[in-house]
VMD Tcl script that draws the C-alpha trace (Angstrom):
set ca {
  {-0.07 0.01 -0.03}
  {1.71 2.99 -1.09}
  {-0.17 6.75 -0.83}
  {1.54 10.47 -1.39}
  {1.42 12.77 1.20}
  {1.10 15.84 -1.09}
  {-0.10 14.78 -4.33}
  {-1.22 17.65 -6.90}
  {-3.46 15.17 -9.14}
  {-5.02 14.42 -6.05}
  {-4.46 10.77 -6.28}
  {-5.55 8.88 -2.88}
  {-3.32 6.00 -3.72}
  {-0.41 5.53 -5.52}
  {0.18 1.50 -5.22}
  {-1.41 -1.68 -4.07}
  {0.67 -5.09 -3.61}
  {-1.09 -8.21 -2.51}
  {1.37 -11.42 -2.82}
  {-0.39 -14.26 -4.86}
  {-0.60 -16.31 -1.97}
  {-2.94 -13.84 -0.31}
  {-4.76 -12.81 -3.55}
  {-8.72 -13.25 -3.44}
  {-9.09 -13.17 0.32}
  {-10.17 -9.29 0.19}
  {-6.83 -7.55 0.97}
  {-7.19 -5.32 -2.25}
  {-10.66 -4.37 -1.17}
  {-9.90 -3.47 2.11}
  {-6.48 -1.90 1.02}
  {-9.00 0.45 -1.27}
  {-11.40 1.35 1.57}
  {-8.35 2.34 3.88}
  {-7.23 4.83 1.58}
  {-10.99 6.35 1.21}
  {-11.03 6.42 4.61}
  {-7.90 8.61 4.89}
  {-8.87 10.84 1.63}
  {-11.97 11.45 3.93}
  {-10.09 11.85 6.93}
  {-7.93 14.39 4.80}
  {-10.93 16.10 3.18}
  {-9.50 15.24 -0.02}
  {-11.20 13.92 -3.15}
  {-9.14 11.40 -4.91}
  {-8.67 8.65 -7.55}
  {-6.40 6.09 -7.86}
  {-3.09 6.84 -9.82}
  {-3.45 5.65 -13.39}
  {-3.20 3.84 -15.36}
  {-4.43 0.90 -13.53}
  {-2.96 -2.55 -14.04}
  {-5.88 -5.22 -15.22}
  {-5.83 -6.77 -11.76}
  {-6.07 -3.11 -10.37}
  {-8.89 -2.05 -12.55}
  {-10.94 -5.73 -11.54}
  {-10.21 -4.93 -8.02}
  {-11.74 -1.54 -8.07}
  {-14.70 -2.38 -10.09}
  {-15.34 -4.98 -7.88}
  {-14.86 -2.47 -4.89}
  {-17.40 -0.32 -6.38}
  {-19.77 -3.23 -7.05}
  {-20.18 -4.14 -3.72}
  {-20.31 -0.55 -2.37}
  {-23.39 0.06 -4.87}
  {-24.97 -3.34 -3.70}
  {-24.63 -2.62 -0.18}
  {-25.78 1.10 -0.67}
  {-28.93 -0.32 -2.37}
  {-29.98 -2.98 0.06}
  {-29.91 -0.78 2.88}
  {-32.62 1.67 1.14}
}
mol new
graphics top color blue
foreach p $ca { graphics top sphere $p radius 0.5 }
foreach p [lrange $ca 0 end-1] q [lrange $ca 1 end] { graphics top cylinder $p $q radius 0.2 }
display resetview
């Protein structure tokens, strides 16, 4: 997990690395959630550094899919 302290592009996340034996256990989603929590604490709106890798894009799509479903089910 890497996040720049002062980033003019407003990236909230620079790098996530989950080792192969730890993949598909929710660690990537946890680190994405942590990056958004840190951004909210700093009163910053941000986005992950681009371009995303294929696995990074898939992880973000999964993360936001879960967030949308959770929000819809709570209504």
